[in-house]
LOFI-628202 format. One record per residue (C-alpha): residue in three letters; chain; x, y, z. Coordinates in pm, 1 decimal, padded with zeros to 6 digits. Layout:
N
REC  aa ch        u        v        w
REC ala  A        X        Y        Z
...
***
This chain:
289
REC  aa ch        u        v        w
REC unk  A  10050.2  13211.7  12164.0
REC unk  A  10151.9  12908.5  11968.5
REC unk  A  10487.8  12921.4  11736.8
REC unk  A  10472.8  12940.2  11374.3
REC unk  A  10599.6  12584.4  11367.3
REC unk  A  10260.0  12483.5  11557.5
REC unk  A  10046.3  12663.8  11318.1
REC unk  A  10193.2  12519.2  10999.5
REC unk  A  09991.6  12315.2  10762.2
REC unk  A  09988.2  12134.4  10439.9
REC unk  A  09728.9  12086.3  10149.1
REC unk  A  09753.8  11814.4  09877.3
REC unk  A  09512.9  11816.0  09599.6
REC unk  A  09460.5  11575.1  09301.7
REC unk  A  09203.6  11682.8  08993.8
REC unk  A  09177.4  11719.2  08648.8
REC unk  A  09362.0  12008.0  08531.3
REC unk  A  09239.0  12347.0  08397.8
REC unk  A  09274.3  12711.8  08431.8
REC unk  A  09212.6  12872.5  08806.7
REC unk  A  09323.0  12588.0  09047.9
REC unk  A  09635.5  12761.5  09188.1
REC unk  A  09448.2  13074.4  09254.2
REC unk  A  09094.7  12928.9  09393.3
REC unk  A  09348.5  12744.8  09651.1
REC unk  A  09572.0  13016.9  09731.9
REC unk  A  09285.0  13282.4  09740.0
REC unk  A  09106.3  13060.2  09991.3
REC unk  A  09420.0  13080.2  10203.7
REC unk  A  09495.1  13436.4  10179.0
REC unk  A  09126.4  13493.0  10287.9
REC unk  A  09202.1  13316.8  10626.2
REC unk  A  09512.2  13550.2  10669.0
REC unk  A  09739.6  13210.6  10576.1
REC unk  A  10055.9  13253.0  10465.1
REC unk  A  10204.0  13032.3  10168.7
REC unk  A  10546.6  12896.1  10253.2
REC unk  A  10597.8  12638.4  09997.8
REC unk  A  10394.6  12567.2  09659.2
REC unk  A  10475.0  12262.6  09401.2
REC unk  A  10274.0  12163.6  09138.7
REC unk  A  10282.8  11913.5  08806.8
REC unk  A  10050.2  11838.3  08562.6
REC unk  A  10061.4  11525.2  08317.7
REC unk  A  09908.3  11722.1  08016.6
REC unk  A  09793.2  12098.7  08073.2
REC unk  A  09504.2  12011.6  07823.7
REC unk  A  09303.9  11821.2  08090.3
REC unk  A  09568.8  11600.4  08214.9
REC unk  A  09600.9  11541.7  08571.3
REC unk  A  09695.6  11840.4  08797.1
REC unk  A  09881.9  11765.1  09146.9
REC unk  A  09970.9  12026.2  09398.0
REC unk  A  10138.3  12075.4  09736.0
REC unk  A  10080.1  12379.0  09937.3
REC unk  A  10231.0  12439.1  10280.3
REC unk  A  10142.8  12705.0  10491.5
REC unk  A  10130.2  12896.7  10809.7
REC unk  A  09797.4  12961.1  10969.7
REC unk  A  09710.4  13289.1  11137.7
REC unk  A  09695.2  13334.7  11538.4
REC unk  A  09443.7  13267.2  11634.1
REC unk  A  09370.1  12977.5  11372.6
REC unk  A  09060.6  12851.3  11210.0
REC unk  A  08939.3  12496.6  11371.4
REC unk  A  09073.3  12230.5  11139.6
REC unk  A  08718.2  12073.2  11075.9
REC unk  A  08590.9  12419.5  10969.4
REC unk  A  08902.2  12507.6  10751.4
REC unk  A  08838.0  12162.3  10559.0
REC unk  A  08450.2  12212.7  10555.0
REC unk  A  08479.0  12537.2  10393.3
REC unk  A  08742.8  12424.9  10152.3
REC unk  A  08523.5  12152.8  10052.2
REC unk  A  08229.9  12366.2  09994.2
REC unk  A  08442.5  12662.5  09818.8
REC unk  A  08701.2  12509.3  09627.8
REC unk  A  08707.8  12123.6  09604.5
REC unk  A  08349.6  12080.1  09510.0
REC unk  A  08401.5  12342.9  09215.1
REC unk  A  08702.9  12160.9  09081.0
REC unk  A  08603.1  11769.1  09163.0
REC unk  A  08929.3  11799.0  09388.0
REC unk  A  09061.5  11488.7  09585.7
REC unk  A  09229.0  11645.9  09857.1
REC unk  A  09387.8  11608.7  10218.1
REC unk  A  09476.9  11876.7  10463.4
REC unk  A  09729.9  11804.6  10745.2
REC unk  A  09812.1  11992.0  11045.0
REC unk  A  10188.8  11991.1  11125.5
REC unk  A  10087.3  12013.9  11534.3
REC unk  A  09923.2  11669.8  11526.9
REC unk  A  10201.5  11446.7  11526.3
REC unk  A  10192.9  11134.5  11375.2
REC unk  A  10285.0  10781.2  11511.2
REC unk  A  10451.0  10475.3  11331.9
REC unk  A  10497.6  10147.6  11399.3
REC unk  A  10778.4  09918.3  11240.2
REC unk  A  10752.9  09542.1  11152.2
REC unk  A  11104.0  09367.9  11147.5
REC unk  A  11282.2  09025.8  11136.7
REC unk  A  11650.7  08964.7  11258.7
REC unk  A  11826.4  09231.5  11063.8
REC unk  A  11859.5  09554.5  11243.8
REC unk  A  12021.6  09795.2  10979.0
REC unk  A  11701.4  09968.4  10819.6
REC unk  A  11541.1  09987.6  11147.5
REC unk  A  11813.2  10146.8  11347.3
REC unk  A  11830.5  10447.3  11063.8
REC unk  A  11458.2  10502.3  11151.7
REC unk  A  11512.9  10525.5  11517.9
REC unk  A  11820.4  10733.9  11510.4
REC unk  A  11625.4  10959.7  11246.4
REC unk  A  11368.2  11005.7  11520.5
REC unk  A  11606.0  11063.3  11807.2
REC unk  A  11785.6  11333.5  11619.2
REC unk  A  11468.3  11514.4  11522.6
REC unk  A  11450.8  11420.0  11159.6
REC unk  A  11110.7  11245.2  11151.0
REC unk  A  10777.5  11414.6  11176.0
REC unk  A  10649.3  11134.1  11381.1
REC unk  A  10672.1  10918.7  11686.2
REC unk  A  10751.4  10535.6  11694.4
REC unk  A  10457.9  10370.0  11878.1
REC unk  A  10617.6  10015.4  11872.6
REC unk  A  10826.1  09780.1  11682.6
REC unk  A  10705.3  09422.6  11637.4
REC unk  A  10965.3  09144.9  11574.3
REC unk  A  10879.0  08829.9  11453.2
REC unk  A  11191.2  08701.9  11606.0
REC unk  A  11281.2  08826.5  11979.7
REC unk  A  11659.5  08917.1  11833.3
REC unk  A  11599.9  09296.8  11850.1
REC unk  A  11461.3  09372.4  12133.5
REC unk  A  11713.5  09517.3  12317.1
REC unk  A  11814.1  09765.4  12069.4
REC unk  A  11493.1  09876.3  12042.6
REC unk  A  11396.2  09910.9  12408.1
REC unk  A  11722.0  10101.2  12459.8
REC unk  A  11580.4  10374.6  12249.2
REC unk  A  11293.2  10369.7  12490.4
REC unk  A  11018.7  10243.8  12235.2
REC unk  A  10820.7  09921.6  12313.3
REC unk  A  10893.4  09593.9  12138.2
REC unk  A  10642.6  09320.2  12070.0
REC unk  A  10726.7  08946.5  11957.8
REC unk  A  10485.3  08811.6  11732.4
REC unk  A  10622.7  08476.4  11619.4
REC unk  A  10497.5  08317.0  11249.2
REC unk  A  10389.3  07986.2  11388.2
REC unk  A  10284.2  07657.4  11191.3
REC unk  A  09950.0  07796.8  11153.7
REC unk  A  10099.9  08049.1  10930.4
REC unk  A  10041.5  08414.3  10867.9
REC unk  A  09686.5  08468.2  11005.9
REC unk  A  09733.8  08428.8  11375.5
REC unk  A  10012.4  08657.2  11342.8
REC unk  A  09827.7  08920.3  11139.1
REC unk  A  09517.7  08918.3  11411.8
REC unk  A  09777.5  08960.6  11704.0
REC unk  A  09936.3  09259.8  11484.3
REC unk  A  09580.4  09432.0  11416.2
REC unk  A  09529.9  09413.0  11806.7
REC unk  A  09859.8  09577.9  11868.9
REC unk  A  09821.2  09840.5  11607.8
REC unk  A  09453.8  09938.1  11647.5
REC unk  A  09476.5  10308.5  11753.7
REC unk  A  09805.3  10323.8  11781.5
REC unk  A  09998.3  10379.5  11461.6
REC unk  A  09928.4  10615.8  11150.3
REC unk  A  10194.5  10447.5  10934.9
REC unk  A  10327.0  10087.7  10921.0
REC unk  A  10712.3  10053.0  10817.8
REC unk  A  10838.6  09709.6  10692.5
REC unk  A  11201.3  09710.5  10773.2
REC unk  A  11310.6  09414.8  10637.9
REC unk  A  11043.9  09191.9  10783.2
REC unk  A  11090.0  08929.4  10527.1
REC unk  A  10726.2  08821.7  10532.8
REC unk  A  10426.3  08860.0  10277.7
REC unk  A  10122.3  09040.8  10432.8
REC unk  A  09769.1  08909.9  10332.8
REC unk  A  09530.9  09109.7  10087.7
REC unk  A  09293.7  09183.1  10372.7
REC unk  A  09563.1  09299.1  10616.4
REC unk  A  09711.9  09538.7  10338.6
REC unk  A  09365.6  09685.8  10269.8
REC unk  A  09328.8  09779.9  10622.3
REC unk  A  09623.8  10036.2  10560.8
REC unk  A  09610.3  10200.9  10210.4
REC unk  A  09919.5  10359.3  10112.5
REC unk  A  10006.8  10332.2  10484.6
REC unk  A  10260.6  10059.4  10470.5
REC unk  A  10593.9  10143.0  10344.1
REC unk  A  10832.3  09839.8  10264.5
REC unk  A  11182.5  09843.5  10158.1
REC unk  A  11266.8  09612.8  09883.3
REC unk  A  11669.2  09516.4  09849.1
REC unk  A  11658.1  09543.3  09461.7
REC unk  A  11610.6  09840.6  09205.2
REC unk  A  11215.2  09716.4  09126.9
REC unk  A  11109.0  09585.4  08908.0
REC unk  A  11413.8  09391.5  08860.2
REC unk  A  11451.5  09090.5  09103.6
REC unk  A  11113.9  09109.0  09282.5
REC unk  A  11069.8  08822.9  09547.5
REC unk  A  11322.1  08613.1  09759.7
REC unk  A  11709.9  08667.5  09736.8
REC unk  A  11717.2  08920.3  09492.5
REC unk  A  12109.9  08995.0  09566.9
REC unk  A  12131.5  08625.5  09442.4
REC unk  A  11956.7  08683.7  09154.7
REC unk  A  12145.7  08999.9  09087.2
REC unk  A  12468.9  08815.9  09130.9
REC unk  A  12370.9  08537.4  08917.4
REC unk  A  12264.0  08766.2  08611.9
REC unk  A  12580.7  08962.7  08639.1
REC unk  A  12459.9  09309.8  08693.9
REC unk  A  12666.1  09607.4  08710.7
REC unk  A  12423.6  09777.5  08946.8
REC unk  A  12250.2  09696.9  09246.9
REC unk  A  11976.2  09898.3  09442.6
REC unk  A  11697.8  09944.3  09673.4
REC unk  A  11324.2  10043.0  09654.5
REC unk  A  11109.4  10168.4  09909.8
REC unk  A  10727.1  10136.8  09784.6
REC unk  A  10381.3  10132.2  09904.5
REC unk  A  10253.0  09749.6  09974.3
REC unk  A  09962.0  09628.3  09775.0
REC unk  A  09827.3  09296.4  09733.6
REC unk  A  10064.4  09209.3  09471.0
REC unk  A  10401.4  09109.9  09591.3
REC unk  A  10676.6  09402.6  09531.1
REC unk  A  10433.4  09589.1  09301.7
REC unk  A  10316.5  09907.6  09484.6
REC unk  A  10369.3  10237.3  09409.2
REC unk  A  10745.6  10326.5  09421.9
REC unk  A  10865.7  10625.9  09662.0
REC unk  A  11187.9  10616.6  09632.6
REC unk  A  11488.8  10440.0  09506.8
REC unk  A  11899.5  10415.9  09485.2
REC unk  A  12179.7  10231.2  09313.4
REC unk  A  12542.0  10183.3  09332.9
REC unk  A  12796.0  10036.1  09089.0
REC unk  A  12907.2  09652.5  09142.4
REC unk  A  13163.6  09433.2  08954.7
REC unk  A  13217.4  09071.1  08848.4
REC unk  A  13454.7  09061.4  09149.3
REC unk  A  13188.0  09101.8  09426.1
REC unk  A  13025.3  08797.4  09569.7
REC unk  A  12683.8  08760.7  09692.0
REC unk  A  12786.3  08837.2  10066.1
REC unk  A  12966.3  09181.0  09892.3
REC unk  A  12667.7  09281.4  09724.0
REC unk  A  12441.9  09227.1  10057.2
REC unk  A  12701.2  09459.8  10247.6
REC unk  A  12658.6  09709.5  09965.9
REC unk  A  12258.7  09693.6  09958.1
REC unk  A  12257.3  09749.0  10352.2
REC unk  A  12377.8  10096.5  10356.3
REC unk  A  12113.3  10174.3  10018.1
REC unk  A  11853.6  10008.6  10219.0
REC unk  A  11853.7  10206.6  10515.9
REC unk  A  11914.5  10539.5  10347.5
REC unk  A  11612.2  10460.8  10078.3
REC unk  A  11400.3  10333.1  10369.9
REC unk  A  11432.3  10670.3  10595.9
REC unk  A  11395.4  10904.8  10314.1
REC unk  A  11054.3  10740.9  10180.0
REC unk  A  10918.2  10752.6  10549.5
REC unk  A  11028.6  11093.9  10590.4
REC unk  A  10879.9  11191.9  10273.7
REC unk  A  10518.7  11036.8  10332.4
REC unk  A  10521.0  11177.2  10704.8
REC unk  A  10608.5  11541.7  10568.4
REC unk  A  10271.0  11474.9  10310.7
REC unk  A  10495.1  11488.6  10029.4
REC unk  A  10373.9  11230.7  09838.7
REC unk  A  10021.4  11170.4  09625.8
REC unk  A  09970.1  10826.7  09493.5
REC unk  A  09847.8  10803.2  09124.2
REC unk  A  09726.7  10469.2  09012.9
REC unk  A  10058.1  10257.2  09062.5
REC unk  A  10269.9  10553.1  09035.4
REC unk  A  10353.4  10819.4  09304.4
REC unk  A  10415.8  11194.8  09246.2
REC unk  A  10670.1  11304.1  09491.2
REC unk  A  10725.8  11680.3  09609.2
REC unk  A  11094.7  11679.6  09752.9
***
């Protein structure tokens, strides 16, 4: 008999707020013998605002087939409330791919997190635009592919990336990839590309944010994990953190302090995504911790 861990599932809902939503969703699950273990909700305005909910539950044994459960929920609940929703069965393990350049700190935090069992997914592969990190990645038993950026620019590299990623990854993580992906590429992975930007967005977009911060004499530096959209560093923010700095610290000092923030913030954002704790609403996120 499958363990309760194998029977865990999660339902995420977005709809116009109104009475009866929680009752309808939980009653639907109760009627099928499911045990709700966690329920979180948020409304932008109880008088007709947007309602968000995350339900985690354990299905009975034997469990209904995922396709059947989804079809019944759509017919019995979702249509009535005009819901946007998704249902995830945690027994279906996810796969993620990582794009890197030459810096290893954010990448290694993800791989160690996977090895420690902290990420609900498997690394499918790591792709570098330089070969520098091959040995570090292969030490973990993860495939590494080198896709250089040649004089022709990003187009040939992106074509090769799509070949490598096709059917292999549910999530794409930019762990200091340091290249701008095209709008066409980004559209292939809606809300499925997470980037770590080495500043507290929306401050200091683009290149060399630590140098920009030093020139402005800021007293805080930070890191931001966000979903990638067509506009540079403008996607919905998932996770952020900061640390205090002073006039005594150089650009190199700021970079060293920032690396710790970058790897922690990115790892937290990826974990939240894989555990289905994020709902995107416009250019914002609702994050259920």
